[in-house]
C-alpha positions as CSV (number, residue, x, y, z in Angstrom):
1,M,129.8,112.0,108.9
2,A,126.1,111.5,109.5
3,T,125.2,113.3,106.3
4,A,127.5,111.0,104.3
5,V,126.0,107.9,105.8
6,W,122.4,109.1,105.2
7,E,123.2,109.8,101.6
8,S,124.3,106.1,101.3
9,V,121.0,104.8,102.4
10,E,117.9,104.2,100.2
11,I,114.6,103.3,101.8
12,T,111.7,102.2,99.7
13,F,108.1,101.6,100.9
14,D,106.2,99.4,98.4
15,F,102.5,99.4,99.3
16,K,100.7,96.2,98.2
17,A,97.2,95.0,98.3
18,D,95.8,93.4,101.5
19,Q,97.6,96.0,103.6
20,V,101.0,94.6,103.0
21,L,104.0,96.9,102.9
22,V,107.4,95.8,101.6
23,L,110.2,97.8,103.1
24,T,113.5,97.7,101.3
25,V,116.6,99.3,102.9
26,V,119.8,99.5,100.8
27,V,123.0,100.7,102.4
28,D,125.9,101.3,100.1
29,L,128.9,102.0,102.2
30,D,131.9,99.7,102.0
31,E,129.8,97.1,100.4
32,K,126.1,97.1,99.4
33,E,123.7,95.5,101.9
34,T,120.0,95.1,101.3
35,E,117.3,94.3,103.9
36,I,113.7,93.5,102.9
37,E,111.0,93.3,105.5
38,E,107.2,92.8,105.2
39,L,105.0,95.0,107.3
40,M,101.3,95.8,107.6
41,W,99.7,99.1,107.0
42,T,96.2,100.5,107.7
43,L,94.3,103.6,106.6
44,S,91.8,105.1,109.0
45,K,88.5,106.6,107.9
46,D,89.9,110.1,108.5
47,G,92.9,109.5,106.1
48,K,95.6,108.6,108.6
49,L,98.1,106.0,107.4
50,F,99.5,103.7,110.2
51,I,102.5,101.5,109.6
52,E,103.4,98.8,112.1
53,N,106.6,98.9,114.0
54,I,109.6,96.6,113.2
55,Q,112.7,95.9,115.1
56,N,115.4,93.4,114.2
57,D,119.2,93.4,114.1
58,K,119.4,95.6,111.0
59,V,116.1,97.5,110.6
60,Q,114.3,99.5,113.3
61,I,111.1,101.5,112.6
62,N,109.1,102.8,115.6
63,N,106.0,104.5,114.3
64,K,104.3,106.0,117.3
65,G,102.4,108.4,115.1
66,Y,100.9,108.3,111.7
67,W,101.2,109.7,108.1
68,R,98.8,112.1,106.4
69,L,98.7,112.9,102.6
70,I,99.3,116.6,102.0
71,Y,99.9,118.0,98.5
72,G,100.9,114.6,97.1
73,Q,103.3,113.7,99.9
74,W,102.9,111.6,103.0
75,I,104.0,113.7,106.0
76,A,104.8,112.0,109.3
77,Y,103.0,113.1,112.5
78,D,103.8,112.3,116.1
79,A,101.1,110.7,118.3
80,D,100.3,114.2,119.7
81,D,99.4,115.4,116.1
82,T,102.6,117.5,115.6
83,A,103.9,117.3,112.0
84,E,107.4,116.2,111.4
85,S,108.0,118.2,108.2
86,H,111.5,116.8,107.7
87,V,110.1,113.2,107.4
88,R,108.0,112.4,104.4
89,L,107.2,109.7,101.8
90,V,107.3,110.7,98.2
91,R,106.4,108.7,95.1
92,K,109.5,107.4,93.4
93,E,109.7,108.3,89.7
């Protein structure tokens, strides 16, 4: 069941100038629902990407860690510097 639901969700991060990130979440189950949120992002001098947290009724992102660019993909890391290899951002073609 969880796999079927996950396959019905598309999450897009659109990085804009001035450290703005447009988050779009499309859920296509019984009927298609789209949520768009505007977040802020920062990039540290050592290459760590930080994305602010968001919590509302439909979208919840808790970023306690950061992202690091490795071989063209942004890999999620916990606050204790442990890679979460199953969580990554890739450029949409």
